[in-house]
C-alpha positions in Angstrom: 0.8 11.7 8.3 -2.4 13.7 8.9 -5.7 11.8 8.8 -9.0 13.5 8.7 -12.6 12.6 8.0 -13.7 16.3 7.9 -13.1 18.6 4.9 -12.9 21.5 7.3 -9.7 20.1 8.9 -8.0 18.9 5.7 -4.7 20.6 4.9 -4.6 22.4 1.6 -3.6 22.8 -1.2 -3.4 19.2 -2.3 -2.2 16.8 -4.9 -4.8 14.0 -4.8 -4.9 10.3 -5.5 -8.5 9.3 -5.6 -10.0 5.9 -5.0 -10.9 3.2 -2.5 -7.4 1.6 -2.3 -8.4 -1.4 -0.2 -5.2 -3.4 -0.1 -3.0 -0.7 -1.5 -1.9 -3.3 -4.0 0.5 -2.8 -6.9 -2.3 -1.4 -9.1 -3.2 1.2 -6.4 0.4 2.2 -6.0 0.5 3.1 -9.7 -2.3 5.6 -9.0 -0.7 7.0 -5.9 2.8 7.4 -7.4 2.0 10.4 -9.7 1.0 12.7 -6.8 4.2 12.1 -4.8 6.7 14.9 -5.2 9.5 12.4 -5.9 9.3 8.7 -6.6 9.6 6.6 -3.4 13.2 5.8 -2.7 14.6 2.3 -2.5 14.6 2.6 1.2 10.9 3.7 1.3 9.8 0.9 -1.0 11.8 -1.7 1.0 10.3 -0.4 4.3 6.8 -0.5 2.8 7.2 -4.0 1.4 8.5 -5.3 4.8 6.1 -3.3 7.0 5.6 -5.4 10.0 3.4 -3.3 12.2 1.8 0.2 12.0 4.1 2.9 13.3 3.2 4.6 16.6 -0.3 6.1 16.5 1.3 9.4 17.3 2.8 9.5 13.9 -0.6 9.0 12.3 -2.1 12.2 13.6 -5.4 13.8 12.9 -9.2 13.8 13.3 -10.6 10.4 12.5 -12.1 7.2 13.9 -13.0 3.9 12.4 -16.4 4.0 13.9 -18.8 5.5 11.4 -21.0 7.1 14.1 -18.0 9.1 15.4 -17.1 10.5 12.0 -17.6 14.2 11.6 -20.5 15.1 9.3 -19.3 16.7 6.0 -21.4 19.4 4.5 -21.0 19.9 0.7 -22.1 23.5 0.4 -21.1 25.2 -2.8 -17.6 26.5 -2.7 -15.8 28.6 -5.3 -12.4 27.2 -6.2 -9.8 29.7 -4.9 -7.5 31.5 -7.2 -4.3 29.6 -7.7 -1.4 30.8 -5.5 1.4 32.9 -6.9 4.9 31.5 -7.1 6.4 30.8 -3.7 3.0 29.6 -2.2 2.9 26.4 -0.1 3.5 23.2 -2.1 0.6 20.9 -2.5 0.3 18.2 0.0 0.5 14.6 -1.3 -3.0 13.4 -0.3 -5.0 10.2 -0.7 -8.8 10.8 -0.8 -10.9 7.7 -0.1 -14.3 6.8 1.2 -15.4 5.5 4.6 -17.3 3.3 4.8 -16.7 1.6 1.4 -19.5 2.5 -1.0 -20.4 -1.1 -1.5 -21.0 -1.4 2.3 -23.1 1.7 2.3 -25.4 0.5 -0.5 -25.7 -3.1 0.6 -26.1 -2.4 4.3 -23.7 -5.3 5.0 -20.3 -5.0 6.6 -17.4 -5.5 4.2 -14.1 -6.9 5.6 -11.0 -5.0 4.6 -7.7 -6.2 3.2 -6.1 -3.3 4.9 -8.0 -1.8 7.9 -7.4 1.9 8.5 -4.2 1.8 10.6 -2.6 -0.7 8.3 -3.5 1.3 5.2 -2.4 4.5 6.7 1.0 3.1 7.8 1.7 1.7 4.4 0.8 4.9 2.6 2.9 6.9 5.0 6.0 4.8 4.1 5.3 5.4 0.4 5.4 9.2 0.9 1.7 10.1 1.3 1.4 13.0 3.8 -2.4 13.2 4.3 -5.3 10.7 4.2 -8.8 12.2 3.8 -11.7 9.8 4.6 -14.8 11.2 3.0 -17.8 9.8 5.0 -19.8 8.0 2.4 -23.4 8.9 3.4 -26.7 9.7 1.6 -25.5 13.2 1.0 -22.3 12.2 -0.7 -24.0 9.4 -2.6 -26.6 11.8 -4.1 -24.0 14.5 -5.0 -23.9 15.2 -8.8 -20.6 14.4 -10.4 -19.9 18.0 -11.3 -20.6 19.2 -7.8 -18.3 16.5 -6.4 -15.4 17.8 -8.5 -16.1 21.5 -8.1 -17.1 21.7 -4.5 -15.1 18.9 -2.9 -12.0 18.3 -4.9 -11.4 21.8 -6.4 -13.1 23.9 -3.7 -12.6 22.4 -0.3 -9.5 20.4 -1.0 -7.9 22.9 -3.5 -6.6 20.1 -5.7 -3.8 21.1 -8.0 -3.3 17.6 -9.4 -5.6 14.6 -9.4 -4.6 11.0 -10.2 -7.2 8.3 -10.8 -7.4 4.8 -12.3 -8.9 4.6 -15.8 -12.1 3.0 -14.6 -12.8 5.4 -11.8 -16.5 6.5 -11.5 -18.0 9.0 -9.1 -21.0 11.1 -8.3 -24.7 10.2 -8.1 -25.3 6.7 -9.7 -21.7 6.7 -10.7 -22.5 9.0 -13.6 -19.1 10.7 -13.6 -16.1 9.2 -15.4 -12.5 10.2 -16.1 -13.5 12.2 -19.2 -15.8 14.4 -17.2 -13.2 14.7 -14.4 -10.6 15.9 -16.8 -13.0 18.4 -18.4 -14.1 20.0 -15.2 -10.7 20.0 -13.5 -8.6 21.2 -16.4 -11.0 24.1 -16.9 -9.7 25.3 -13.5 -6.1 24.6 -14.3 -5.9 21.4 -12.3 -3.9 18.6 -13.9 -5.5 15.2 -14.1 -3.5 11.9 -14.6 -5.5 8.9 -15.7 -3.5 5.7 -14.9 -4.0 2.7 -17.0 -5.2 -0.4 -15.2 -2.3 -2.6 -13.9 -2.2 -6.2 -15.0 -0.4 -9.3 -13.8 -0.4 -12.6 -15.8 -2.8 -11.1 -18.3 -5.5 -10.2 -15.7 -6.2 -6.9 -14.0 -4.7 -6.4 -10.5 -7.7 -5.8 -8.2 -8.8 -6.1 -4.6 -11.5 -8.6 -5.7 -8.8 -10.8 -7.4 -6.7 -10.7 -4.1 -9.8 -11.7 -2.1 -10.4 -14.7 -4.5 -6.8 -15.8 -4.1 -7.0 -15.5 -0.3 -10.2 -17.6 -0.3 -8.3 -20.2 -2.4 -5.2 -20.2 -0.2 -3.1 -19.0 -3.1 -0.7 -17.0 -1.0 2.0 -16.7 -3.8 -0.5 -15.0 -6.0 -1.6 -12.7 -3.2 2.0 -11.6 -2.7 2.5 -11.0 -6.4 -0.6 -8.8 -6.6 0.1 -6.8 -3.5 3.9 -6.6 -3.8 4.3 -7.7 -0.2 3.1 -10.5 2.1 -0.4 -10.6 3.4 -0.3 -9.8 7.1 -2.5 -10.3 10.1 -1.9 -7.8 12.9 -3.3 -8.4 16.3 -2.9 -8.8 20.1 -2.2 -12.0 21.8 -5.1 -12.9 24.2 -5.6 -15.9 26.4 -7.0 -19.0 24.8 -7.9 -22.5 25.9 -4.2 -23.6 26.1 -4.9 -26.8 24.2 -1.8 -26.4 22.1 0.4 -26.3 25.2 -1.2 -29.6 26.4 -0.1 -31.2 23.1 3.4 -29.8 23.4 2.9 -27.0 20.8 2.1 -23.8 22.7 0.3 -21.3 20.5 -0.4 -17.5 20.6 -4.1 -16.8 20.2 -4.2 -13.8 18.0 -7.1 -11.3 18.1 -7.2 -9.3 14.9 -9.5 -6.3 14.0 -13.0 -7.6 13.3 -13.0 -5.8 9.9 -9.9 -7.7 8.7 -10.4 -10.0 5.7 -9.3 -13.5 6.6 -8.0 -16.1 4.2 -9.4 -19.6 3.8 -9.3 -21.8 6.9 -6.4 -24.1 7.3 -2.7 -24.2 8.2 -0.1 -21.8 7.0 3.6 -21.2 7.2 4.4 -17.7 8.3 6.9 -15.2 9.6 6.0 -13.5 12.9 7.2 -10.1 13.9 7.1 -8.2 17.2 8.4 -11.0 19.4 10.0 -9.7 22.6 13.8 -9.7 22.6 14.0 -9.5 18.8 14.3 -6.5 16.4 11.1 -5.2 14.9 12.2 -6.3 11.5 13.3 -9.8 12.6 10.8 -12.4 11.7 10.6 -15.8 13.4 9.4 -18.9 11.6 5.9 -20.1 12.6 2.9 -22.3 11.8 -0.5 -20.6 11.9 -3.8 -22.3 12.2 -7.0 -20.5 11.2 -10.2 -22.2 11.8 -12.6 -23.8 14.3 -10.2 -26.6 15.5 -12.7 -29.4 14.7 -10.8 -32.1 16.6 -10.9 -30.2 20.0 -13.5 -27.5 19.6 -15.4 -27.3 16.3 -17.4 -24.1 17.0 -15.4 -20.9 17.6 -13.0 -19.7 14.9 -9.6 -18.7 16.1 -6.1 -17.7 14.9 -3.4 -19.7 16.6 0.3 -19.2 16.0 3.0 -21.6 17.0 6.6 -20.2 16.9 9.1 -22.8 15.8 12.1 -23.3 18.1 11.0 -20.5 20.4 9.6 -20.4 23.9 8.3 -17.5 26.0 5.3 -15.5 27.2 3.5 -13.5 24.4 0.3 -12.5 26.3 -0.6 -8.9 25.6 2.0 -8.5 22.8 1.0 -7.1 19.4 2.3 -9.4 16.7 2.3 -9.3 12.9 1.9 -12.6 11.1 3.2 -12.4 7.5 1.8 -15.4 5.5 4.3 -17.4 3.5 2.3 -20.3 2.2 -0.8 -22.5 2.6 0.1 -26.0 3.9 -3.2 -27.8 4.2 -6.9 -27.4 4.8 -8.3 -27.7 8.3 -9.4 -31.3 9.1 -10.8 -33.4 11.9 -8.6 -36.1 13.4 -9.8 -39.3 15.1 -7.6 -38.7 18.2 -5.3 -36.2 19.8 -2.3 -38.4 19.0 -3.2 -38.2 15.3 -3.5 -34.4 15.7 -0.2 -34.2 17.4 1.5 -36.2 14.7 0.0 -33.9 12.0 1.2 -30.8 13.9 4.7 -32.2 13.9 4.4 -32.7 10.2 3.1 -29.2 9.7 6.1 -27.8 11.6 8.5 -29.7 9.4 6.8 -28.6 6.3 6.9 -25.0 7.4 10.6 -25.1 8.2 11.2 -26.5 4.8 9.7 -23.5 3.0 10.8 -20.8 5.4 
């Protein structure tokens, strides 16, 4: 998949799914599906649901970087939409257009953790059949761009959109003045099809990234999986820790995840772990994960520690994927290390019971 943060290096013409897509949850997938040339196959859907780690970076090619100061500067000079190609011209490229950083982060000036950091988002979209990801740098220039200019100059002009898919509540342009009615009017004048997708619901409420974040903060992992259509995953490299778990007889892998990753509530979780040496990439091993400050032995620094059940070996330097299965209990302080050890044994038994 081609990734770019510069309109000058985007491949055209395009069929576009437009939105923020943090989480690429089931609601987002309904917006992406109309721009795919064919519906994702059962194999693609299964691979996407069970994605355990991003594919090799070489398969996610392009001009891009997660660091805002390294992103290319987009200019939004007026551009005349080109004439539509005659029969036999190149087919439009299934493209997701999103914003980086998130508009809320731009306006608030505060960092906003992501449900799916860039590599994770791109890998999942690639498995669904998306062939290009365009990250529009959300800056003052883009924020002040009038809605009609955004459609005519960016979508129709620079990206040569032939089909645009958006959610029913999508807003765009200066002060969010543009809506789907305006988008349809401007695009269809130039012969570009617009699909407006009804908002997806689950259990009577809208599926949204905010709802997923609330469920993660509550430790409701079952609801998170229902809304996302797949387990919530933490991807990271195993780094050296204080080795306190080993002293208690429960060695743990200290996982360092991207700083922009949204973390669930602190506590103990059952989980499947992928990427363990000697095992197939899609073979998960049962585990217990502790997220928190370890109040009994530390109490200050938050960490993510994973204990693989019935497995021993060296994991330093390995990249692991932890797929959360369920929330076992909140983090708590124990009066002694013996009490902590007894609770860890109980946590392991509880995890095995649900895995």
